N, C-alpha and C positions, 0 to 999 in steps of 0.2 A: 810663445809664452807657456811655460810649464807650470802646472798647479802643484803646490806642495801638498803634503798629506793633511795639513791643517786646513788649507783652502778647500780641499775636497770634503773634509769632515763638516766644515761650516756650511757648504753648499748643500750637502745631504741633510743636515739638520734643518735648514731653512725650507727645503722641499718637503720634508716630513712634517714640519709644523704647519706649512701651508695646506698640505693634504688633510691633516687632522681638522683644521679650521673649516675647510670646505666641506668635509664630511659631516661635521656637526651642523653646519648651516643647512645642508641639504636634508639631513634627517629631521631637523626642527621644522623646516618648511613642509616636509612630507607629513609629519605627524600632525601639524596644525590643520592640514586639509583633510586628513583621514578620520579624525575623531570629532564627535559632536560635543557640544557643551552639556553640562549636567541639566540645565533647564530644558534644552531641546530633547534630551533623553527622557526626562520626566514627563514632558508633554506628550511625546510619542507613546510612552508606556500608558498614560492615562487614556489616550485614544484607543489603544489596543485593548485595554481592559474593558472599556465601554463597549467596543465592538464584540468582544468575546462574551460579555454578559448578554447582550442583545441576541447573539447567535444561540446561546444556551437557552434563553427564554423561548425563542422561536422553535428550537428543536424540542423542548419540553411540550410546547403546544402541539406540534406535529405528532409526537408520541401519544399524547392524550387523544387526539383525533383518530389515530390509527387504532388505538385500543377500543374506542367507542365503535368504530366501523367494524372491527373484528367481532365484537359482541353482537352487533346488529346482524351481521351476516350469519353468525352461528344461530341466532334466534330464528332467522328466516329459514335456515336449513332444518332446524328442529321442528318448526310448525308447517313445513311444506308437505306436499302430497307425494314425496319421494318414498320409495320402498325403504324399509328399516335398514336393510343391509347397506344401501347406498348412503343413507344418512350416517351410519356408523363409520363407513370408510372416509367420508368427507370430514366429519367432526374429529376423527382420530388422526387425521393426516397432519404430520408436523412439517411436511414439505422440506 
């Protein structure tokens, strides 16, 4: 049984149509699993913003504590019995 040009063209068209449909279905299924809903995205963003603010507040607290500690250490050096030359070296050192 030989296929005419029309039969070959129809078979090619059906195969092409079937491949397009399968590709669209596969992409739709893939996209649905890969992306999150807007509500889930907003919830995750709210959690991250809260965590970022808490981290920022904690970091600010640590910076204040370090500044206080530095001032205390400088005062200890200033009023210690170390020679003046050593005091100047320690207090002017920017490390």
